[in-house]
Structure formats: structure tokens, C-alpha cells
C-alpha positions in Angstrom: 138.5 140.0 94.9 136.5 137.2 93.3 136.6 133.4 92.9 135.0 131.1 90.4 134.2 127.4 90.3 133.4 125.1 87.4 130.4 122.9 88.0 129.2 120.0 86.0 125.6 119.1 86.1 125.0 115.4 85.4 121.6 114.1 84.5 120.3 110.9 86.0 117.4 108.8 84.9 114.9 106.7 86.8 115.8 103.0 86.6 113.3 101.3 88.9 110.9 101.7 91.8 110.7 99.3 94.8 107.6 99.1 96.9 107.9 98.1 100.6 105.6 97.9 103.6 102.9 95.4 102.6 104.7 92.1 102.7 102.8 90.9 105.7 99.4 91.7 104.1 96.5 93.8 105.4 93.5 92.8 107.3 89.9 93.4 106.1 89.1 97.0 107.2 92.8 97.5 108.1 95.3 99.8 106.5 99.0 99.7 105.7 101.2 102.5 104.4 103.4 101.5 101.5 106.6 103.2 100.6 108.0 103.7 97.0 111.7 104.1 96.6 113.2 105.1 93.3 116.7 104.0 92.1 118.4 106.2 89.5 121.1 105.5 86.9 123.8 106.9 89.2 122.7 104.4 91.9 121.2 107.0 94.1 117.9 106.4 95.8 115.0 108.6 96.8 111.6 108.0 98.5 109.0 108.9 95.9 105.8 107.7 97.6 104.0 111.0 97.1 105.2 111.3 93.5 104.1 107.9 92.3 100.7 106.9 90.9 99.3 103.9 92.8 96.8 101.4 91.7 95.3 98.0 92.7 94.9 95.1 90.3 91.9 93.9 92.3 90.0 97.0 93.6 87.3 94.7 95.2 90.0 93.3 97.5 92.4 96.3 98.2 92.0 100.0 97.6 95.0 102.4 97.5 95.1 106.1 98.0 96.6 108.7 95.6 95.4 111.6 97.8 97.6 113.5 100.3 98.3 112.9 103.1 97.5 109.2 102.6 99.3 108.5 99.3 100.3 104.8 99.2 98.0 103.7 102.0 96.2 100.5 101.2 92.9 99.4 102.8 91.8 95.8 102.9 88.2 95.4 101.6 87.8 91.7 101.3 89.8 88.5 101.4 91.9 87.9 98.4 95.0 89.3 96.8 96.0 92.2 94.6 99.2 93.6 93.0 99.9 97.2 94.0 102.4 99.0 91.6 103.8 102.5 92.1 104.4 104.1 88.8 106.3 107.2 87.7 106.1 107.8 83.9 106.6 104.4 82.4 108.6 102.9 85.3 107.1 100.7 88.0 
């Protein structure tokens, strides 16, 4: 006795990454954990915080961790502003 099933594997591609968690800002010497959520071509989403590469456009104002277990954690260093992208491949 046996049974079979036909399965189709569909590929999906990364379309965009949204970063949440820092809208209210961060205090000097304070920390905030950011979250990166990927959206794929099939409209599915996935939290990819630990898979993303994080950076700060102004490292004298905000630092961001790429080290587990604190990936995506920003630390306020001085007053000012910074852009914090999460990047996977060429998508941010």
C-alpha cells in the first residue's frame, strides 16, 4: 500500500524591509530594540531582524548592534538624528 502527492515548490523573492520600533526616538545613553520585517513577492512577511545588516548614517549620534543577542539595538550617543537602515542583499 502506498500513496503519492505532487508538490510544487514556488520561489519567492524579497521585495522590501520595514523597520519599526524607533519612531519615538532614543535618549542619550538609552537603548531601543528595532525590528526588521521582510515582505516577499508572495505577500508573506517574516521578521528578519537577526538576518539583516544594520548601520547608522551618523555614528556619532546613534550606534547600532549587529551582534547577537542585541542585533538591531540602537544606543543614543549624543543629540541629533540618524537614519538606521536594515539591509539584506541589496534590499533595505
